[in-house]
NUDORO-260235 format. One record per residue (C-alpha): residue in one letter; z, y, x; residue number from 0. Coordinates in steps of 0.2 Angstrom, whole numbers, plus 5000, padded with zeros to 4 digits. Layout:
<atoms>
ATOM; rest; pz; py; px; nr
ATOM; a; Z; Y; X; NUM
...
</atoms>
This chain:
<atoms>
ATOM; rest; pz; py; px; nr
ATOM; m; 4999; 5001; 5002; 0
ATOM; t; 5003; 5011; 5015; 1
ATOM; r; 4986; 5007; 5022; 2
ATOM; k; 4977; 5010; 5007; 3
ATOM; f; 4987; 5026; 5001; 4
ATOM; p; 4993; 5034; 5018; 5
ATOM; r; 4992; 5052; 5012; 6
ATOM; d; 4999; 5050; 4996; 7
ATOM; d; 5014; 5055; 4985; 8
ATOM; l; 5020; 5038; 4976; 9
ATOM; a; 5020; 5050; 4961; 10
ATOM; g; 5005; 5056; 4963; 11
ATOM; i; 4996; 5041; 4961; 12
ATOM; s; 4987; 5038; 4945; 13
ATOM; d; 4989; 5021; 4934; 14
ATOM; e; 4970; 5020; 4937; 15
ATOM; r; 4969; 5020; 4954; 16
ATOM; w; 4985; 5008; 4954; 17
ATOM; n; 4975; 4997; 4944; 18
ATOM; r; 4958; 5000; 4955; 19
ATOM; f; 4969; 4994; 4971; 20
ATOM; i; 4977; 4979; 4962; 21
ATOM; d; 4960; 4971; 4955; 22
ATOM; k; 4952; 4974; 4973; 23
ATOM; r; 4967; 4966; 4981; 24
ATOM; q; 4966; 4951; 4971; 25
ATOM; a; 4951; 4949; 4968; 26
ATOM; g; 4943; 4933; 4967; 27
ATOM; n; 4962; 4924; 4965; 28
ATOM; l; 4970; 4914; 4949; 29
ATOM; p; 4977; 4926; 4937; 30
ATOM; q; 4996; 4915; 4940; 31
ATOM; t; 4994; 4924; 4961; 32
ATOM; r; 4991; 4941; 4953; 33
ATOM; e; 5004; 4940; 4944; 34
ATOM; r; 5014; 4934; 4958; 35
ATOM; y; 5008; 4948; 4969; 36
ATOM; l; 5012; 4961; 4954; 37
ATOM; d; 5031; 4954; 4952; 38
ATOM; a; 5032; 4958; 4971; 39
ATOM; v; 5025; 4975; 4970; 40
ATOM; f; 5034; 4981; 4955; 41
ATOM; t; 5050; 4974; 4962; 42
ATOM; f; 5046; 4988; 4976; 43
ATOM; l; 5042; 5000; 4964; 44
ATOM; n; 5059; 4999; 4955; 45
ATOM; w; 5067; 5002; 4972; 46
ATOM; c; 5058; 5017; 4975; 47
ATOM; a; 5064; 5022; 4957; 48
ATOM; e; 5081; 5019; 4959; 49
ATOM; e; 5095; 5030; 4966; 50
ATOM; p; 5098; 5038; 4977; 51
ATOM; r; 5078; 5038; 4981; 52
ATOM; v; 5073; 5043; 4963; 53
ATOM; w; 5053; 5042; 4972; 54
ATOM; l; 5046; 5038; 4956; 55
ATOM; q; 5049; 5047; 4939; 56
ATOM; r; 5042; 5031; 4929; 57
ATOM; l; 5032; 5015; 4933; 58
ATOM; p; 5012; 5014; 4934; 59
ATOM; a; 5007; 5006; 4918; 60
ATOM; i; 4997; 4989; 4926; 61
ATOM; d; 4987; 4976; 4916; 62
ATOM; r; 4998; 4963; 4917; 63
ATOM; d; 4995; 4943; 4910; 64
ATOM; n; 5008; 4938; 4901; 65
ATOM; e; 5001; 4918; 4896; 66
ATOM; a; 5001; 4920; 4917; 67
ATOM; r; 5018; 4926; 4919; 68
ATOM; k; 5024; 4913; 4909; 69
ATOM; p; 5013; 4900; 4903; 70
ATOM; k; 5017; 4888; 4889; 71
ATOM; t; 5013; 4873; 4901; 72
ATOM; p; 5017; 4876; 4917; 73
ATOM; s; 5006; 4864; 4927; 74
ATOM; r; 5014; 4852; 4937; 75
ATOM; r; 5009; 4844; 4953; 76
ATOM; r; 5003; 4827; 4956; 77
ATOM; v; 5020; 4823; 4970; 78
ATOM; v; 5025; 4808; 4961; 79
ATOM; d; 5009; 4800; 4964; 80
ATOM; l; 5008; 4806; 4983; 81
ATOM; r; 5014; 4789; 4992; 82
ATOM; a; 5020; 4786; 5009; 83
ATOM; d; 5004; 4777; 5011; 84
ATOM; l; 4995; 4791; 5010; 85
ATOM; i; 5007; 4806; 5018; 86
ATOM; a; 5005; 4791; 5035; 87
ATOM; l; 4986; 4793; 5033; 88
ATOM; m; 4988; 4813; 5032; 89
ATOM; i; 5000; 4815; 5046; 90
ATOM; d; 4990; 4802; 5056; 91
ATOM; q; 4973; 4813; 5053; 92
ATOM; a; 4983; 4827; 5056; 93
ATOM; g; 4978; 4838; 5077; 94
ATOM; w; 4994; 4835; 5089; 95
ATOM; h; 5004; 4851; 5085; 96
ATOM; l; 5004; 4849; 5066; 97
ATOM; k; 5009; 4830; 5064; 98
ATOM; p; 5026; 4837; 5069; 99
ATOM; q; 5025; 4849; 5055; 100
ATOM; l; 5021; 4839; 5042; 101
ATOM; a; 5033; 4827; 5047; 102
ATOM; v; 5046; 4839; 5048; 103
ATOM; e; 5041; 4846; 5028; 104
ATOM; w; 5043; 4830; 5023; 105
ATOM; s; 5060; 4824; 5029; 106
ATOM; t; 5066; 4841; 5025; 107
ATOM; g; 5055; 4850; 5011; 108
ATOM; a; 5057; 4866; 5021; 109
ATOM; r; 5045; 4882; 5018; 110
ATOM; v; 5030; 4882; 5031; 111
ATOM; s; 5037; 4899; 5037; 112
ATOM; s; 5051; 4892; 5041; 113
ATOM; i; 5044; 4878; 5049; 114
ATOM; l; 5031; 4889; 5060; 115
ATOM; l; 5045; 4905; 5063; 116
ATOM; g; 5062; 4897; 5059; 117
ATOM; c; 5068; 4885; 5071; 118
ATOM; r; 5067; 4884; 5090; 119
ATOM; i; 5067; 4869; 5102; 120
ATOM; c; 5088; 4871; 5102; 121
ATOM; d; 5088; 4869; 5082; 122
ATOM; a; 5082; 4852; 5082; 123
ATOM; i; 5095; 4835; 5087; 124
ATOM; l; 5081; 4820; 5092; 125
ATOM; a; 5093; 4806; 5092; 126
ATOM; p; 5090; 4790; 5081; 127
ATOM; g; 5102; 4790; 5069; 128
ATOM; r; 5108; 4808; 5070; 129
ATOM; g; 5093; 4819; 5068; 130
ATOM; q; 5094; 4833; 5061; 131
ATOM; i; 5085; 4852; 5061; 132
ATOM; t; 5090; 4869; 5058; 133
ATOM; f; 5080; 4884; 5051; 134
ATOM; h; 5087; 4904; 5052; 135
ATOM; d; 5079; 4917; 5043; 136
ATOM; t; 5074; 4908; 5028; 137
ATOM; k; 5065; 4915; 5013; 138
ATOM; n; 5084; 4917; 5005; 139
ATOM; g; 5092; 4922; 5021; 140
ATOM; d; 5102; 4908; 5023; 141
ATOM; s; 5103; 4896; 5040; 142
ATOM; v; 5098; 4878; 5034; 143
ATOM; t; 5100; 4863; 5044; 144
ATOM; a; 5095; 4846; 5038; 145
ATOM; a; 5094; 4832; 5040; 146
ATOM; l; 5079; 4820; 5048; 147
ATOM; h; 5072; 4805; 5048; 148
ATOM; d; 5071; 4792; 5060; 149
ATOM; w; 5051; 4790; 5058; 150
ATOM; t; 5053; 4810; 5061; 151
ATOM; v; 5061; 4811; 5074; 152
ATOM; q; 5050; 4799; 5084; 153
ATOM; i; 5034; 4810; 5079; 154
ATOM; v; 5044; 4826; 5085; 155
ATOM; i; 5048; 4816; 5101; 156
ATOM; d; 5031; 4812; 5103; 157
ATOM; y; 5026; 4831; 5101; 158
ATOM; l; 5037; 4836; 5114; 159
ATOM; q; 5031; 4825; 5125; 160
ATOM; h; 5011; 4828; 5122; 161
ATOM; r; 5016; 4849; 5123; 162
ATOM; g; 5024; 4847; 5139; 163
ATOM; p; 5041; 4852; 5149; 164
ATOM; v; 5046; 4868; 5140; 165
ATOM; r; 5063; 4878; 5152; 166
ATOM; d; 5067; 4888; 5138; 167
ATOM; r; 5076; 4879; 5124; 168
ATOM; e; 5076; 4896; 5115; 169
ATOM; a; 5057; 4893; 5114; 170
ATOM; p; 5048; 4890; 5096; 171
ATOM; l; 5049; 4872; 5093; 172
ATOM; f; 5032; 4873; 5085; 173
ATOM; v; 5016; 4881; 5093; 174
ATOM; t; 4998; 4883; 5091; 175
ATOM; p; 4984; 4873; 5098; 176
ATOM; k; 4984; 4883; 5112; 177
ATOM; r; 5004; 4880; 5114; 178
ATOM; k; 5006; 4899; 5109; 179
ATOM; p; 5020; 4904; 5096; 180
ATOM; y; 5015; 4907; 5080; 181
ATOM; s; 5014; 4926; 5077; 182
ATOM; r; 5023; 4935; 5064; 183
ATOM; r; 5016; 4950; 5062; 184
ATOM; g; 4999; 4950; 5051; 185
ATOM; h; 4996; 4946; 5033; 186
ATOM; d; 4999; 4927; 5033; 187
ATOM; a; 5012; 4928; 5045; 188
ATOM; g; 5029; 4926; 5031; 189
ATOM; t; 5018; 4912; 5021; 190
ATOM; g; 5012; 4900; 5034; 191
ATOM; g; 4995; 4903; 5032; 192
ATOM; q; 4992; 4903; 5051; 193
ATOM; n; 4989; 4884; 5053; 194
ATOM; k; 4979; 4881; 5036; 195
ATOM; a; 4964; 4877; 5044; 196
ATOM; a; 4969; 4866; 5055; 197
ATOM; y; 4980; 4858; 5037; 198
ATOM; r; 4962; 4858; 5029; 199
ATOM; g; 4954; 4850; 5044; 200
ATOM; m; 4968; 4837; 5041; 201
ATOM; r; 4968; 4834; 5021; 202
ATOM; w; 4944; 4833; 5024; 203
ATOM; r; 4946; 4820; 5036; 204
ATOM; t; 4957; 4811; 5027; 205
ATOM; v; 4948; 4812; 5011; 206
ATOM; k; 4933; 4807; 5022; 207
ATOM; t; 4943; 4791; 5027; 208
ATOM; l; 4948; 4785; 5011; 209
ATOM; l; 4930; 4789; 5004; 210
ATOM; r; 4924; 4779; 5017; 211
ATOM; r; 4937; 4765; 5015; 212
ATOM; s; 4932; 4763; 4994; 213
ATOM; v; 4913; 4761; 5003; 214
ATOM; w; 4918; 4749; 5010; 215
ATOM; a; 4928; 4740; 4996; 216
ATOM; r; 4915; 4743; 4984; 217
ATOM; r; 4903; 4732; 4996; 218
ATOM; a; 4915; 4718; 5000; 219
ATOM; g; 4916; 4716; 4976; 220
ATOM; d; 4933; 4725; 4978; 221
ATOM; l; 4930; 4735; 4962; 222
ATOM; p; 4949; 4739; 4957; 223
ATOM; a; 4951; 4743; 4976; 224
ATOM; a; 4936; 4756; 4978; 225
ATOM; l; 4939; 4763; 4962; 226
ATOM; q; 4959; 4768; 4968; 227
ATOM; l; 4954; 4773; 4985; 228
ATOM; r; 4942; 4787; 4977; 229
ATOM; q; 4957; 4792; 4965; 230
ATOM; d; 4970; 4791; 4980; 231
ATOM; a; 4954; 4806; 4990; 232
ATOM; r; 4954; 4816; 4973; 233
ATOM; l; 4973; 4816; 4974; 234
ATOM; v; 4972; 4822; 4994; 235
ATOM; a; 4963; 4836; 4992; 236
ATOM; q; 4972; 4844; 4979; 237
ATOM; v; 4989; 4843; 4990; 238
ATOM; t; 4996; 4858; 4999; 239
ATOM; q; 5009; 4858; 5012; 240
ATOM; h; 5022; 4864; 4999; 241
ATOM; w; 5020; 4849; 4989; 242
ATOM; f; 5031; 4841; 5000; 243
ATOM; r; 5050; 4853; 4994; 244
ATOM; h; 5041; 4848; 4977; 245
ATOM; m; 5043; 4830; 4983; 246
ATOM; l; 5060; 4832; 4992; 247
ATOM; s; 5069; 4836; 4976; 248
ATOM; t; 5058; 4822; 4966; 249
ATOM; s; 5062; 4807; 4980; 250
ATOM; l; 5082; 4810; 4982; 251
ATOM; l; 5086; 4814; 4964; 252
ATOM; s; 5074; 4799; 4956; 253
ATOM; r; 5084; 4788; 4970; 254
ATOM; g; 5103; 4794; 4961; 255
ATOM; t; 5105; 4808; 4975; 256
ATOM; d; 5121; 4819; 4970; 257
ATOM; l; 5113; 4836; 4967; 258
ATOM; r; 5127; 4845; 4981; 259
ATOM; t; 5116; 4836; 4995; 260
ATOM; v; 5098; 4838; 4987; 261
ATOM; m; 5101; 4858; 4987; 262
ATOM; s; 5109; 4857; 5007; 263
ATOM; q; 5095; 4847; 5011; 264
ATOM; g; 5082; 4858; 5002; 265
ATOM; g; 5091; 4873; 5006; 266
ATOM; w; 5094; 4878; 4988; 267
ATOM; r; 5106; 4891; 4982; 268
ATOM; d; 5105; 4889; 4964; 269
ATOM; p; 5107; 4871; 4954; 270
ATOM; r; 5095; 4875; 4944; 271
ATOM; s; 5081; 4879; 4957; 272
ATOM; a; 5083; 4862; 4966; 273
ATOM; l; 5080; 4854; 4947; 274
ATOM; r; 5066; 4865; 4946; 275
ATOM; y; 5056; 4858; 4960; 276
ATOM; a; 5059; 4838; 4953; 277
ATOM; h; 5047; 4831; 4943; 278
ATOM; t; 5050; 4817; 4929; 279
ATOM; v; 5047; 4799; 4940; 280
ATOM; s; 5041; 4787; 4924; 281
ATOM; s; 5049; 4771; 4930; 282
ATOM; v; 5065; 4781; 4935; 283
ATOM; q; 5066; 4786; 4916; 284
ATOM; r; 5060; 4771; 4909; 285
ATOM; a; 5073; 4761; 4919; 286
ATOM; a; 5087; 4772; 4913; 287
ATOM; v; 5081; 4770; 4893; 288
ATOM; d; 5080; 4751; 4894; 289
ATOM; g; 5099; 4750; 4901; 290
ATOM; l; 5107; 4758; 4886; 291
ATOM; p; 5118; 4749; 4878; 292
ATOM; i; 5113; 4745; 4862; 293
ATOM; g; 5104; 4730; 4858; 294
ATOM; g; 5096; 4733; 4877; 295
ATOM; t; 5101; 4714; 4884; 296
ATOM; p; 5096; 4696; 4874; 297
ATOM; g; 5111; 4689; 4865; 298
ATOM; t; 5120; 4707; 4867; 299
ATOM; e; 5134; 4708; 4852; 300
ATOM; i; 5130; 4723; 4841; 301
ATOM; d; 5144; 4731; 4833; 302
ATOM; p; 5140; 4728; 4813; 303
ATOM; f; 5145; 4743; 4807; 304
ATOM; l; 5130; 4751; 4818; 305
ATOM; t; 5119; 4740; 4809; 306
ATOM; h; 5123; 4746; 4792; 307
ATOM; t; 5121; 4764; 4785; 308
ATOM; a; 5136; 4769; 4779; 309
ATOM; r; 5137; 4770; 4760; 310
ATOM; p; 5146; 4785; 4750; 311
ATOM; t; 5163; 4779; 4743; 312
ATOM; r; 5165; 4779; 4724; 313
ATOM; k; 5173; 4791; 4715; 314
ATOM; a; 5189; 4786; 4702; 315
</atoms>
C-alpha cells in the first residue's frame, strides 16, 4: 500500500482508488483468496482509525463477497485419503533440500514459514526416540517444541550429511538448493513461497511416477490397480504443504490422542483451532457408532423397557 500510495494521505484515498488497487492486486485469484487479503487490509485500516492515531475518519467502501467470506459449505481437503505410501513417494521425489522440510511438516504439522525461517540447527534434537524440534517466531508469536518421528529424524540426519559440515550452530536448519538461508525479505518470505518451485517440481514428478505405474498395471491386466493409481495421481496433484497441518490434527485425534497433546504438537493456542483442522475419518466414525451399547453385540440382553413405548397411565 505504501508503494501504491506513496504521497497520499490515507484519508484522501477515494473508494474508487481502493477498489482499483484491490482488483489489480488480486487479479486472477480465487474469491476466497481475495477475501483473506481484504481481511488483512481492513485489520491495518482499523488500526489506523483507532486512537491515538485516528488517521482515518471512516473505512473505505470496498466490495466484499459474502459467500466467499462465510461459505455455507466450506471446502474440505482430502487429507484422509492421503495414505502413508503416497507421502513417502512424494518425499522420495523431492530434492535433497526439500525432503527434510516435508518430513518435518508431516511429523509436526508446522507451517511452511516456521520451517523455512523459524528453526536453527541447535533447535533440533536428532537422537532416535528423543527427536524434537523447536520453532521460533511462529504465526501466533509463540515458540513451539514438537516431537519428531524417528523416520523424520533419519531423513534430517541424511540431509545434514549431504549439506556438509556447519560450524555455526545458530545457522538456519533448512537452506536453499544453493545452501543459502531463506530470506525474510520479499513478498513471499512470510508465506513460505520461496520453496514453491521445488515443491511443484516434486509434485509433478510424483504424479508422473503414479501415471507411469498406472500404465504398467494396465498392460499387466490389473485394471483395479491402474484405476487406483490414476486416482492417487489426481489426489497428489491437489496436495499443498498446508495439508500436512490438517493431517496432523486429523491423524492424532482419530487415534484418540488427547486434545492438549495435539495442541502442543501443532502449536495451537485455542482448542477450537485444532478441531477446525481435523477432518472426519469415516472408519473411526463408524467404529464409534458400532460400539454403542444398545443392541450393538449379538446376544446382549436389552432392557425390555427400552423396546416398548411407554403407555400413558389411565385416569381413575
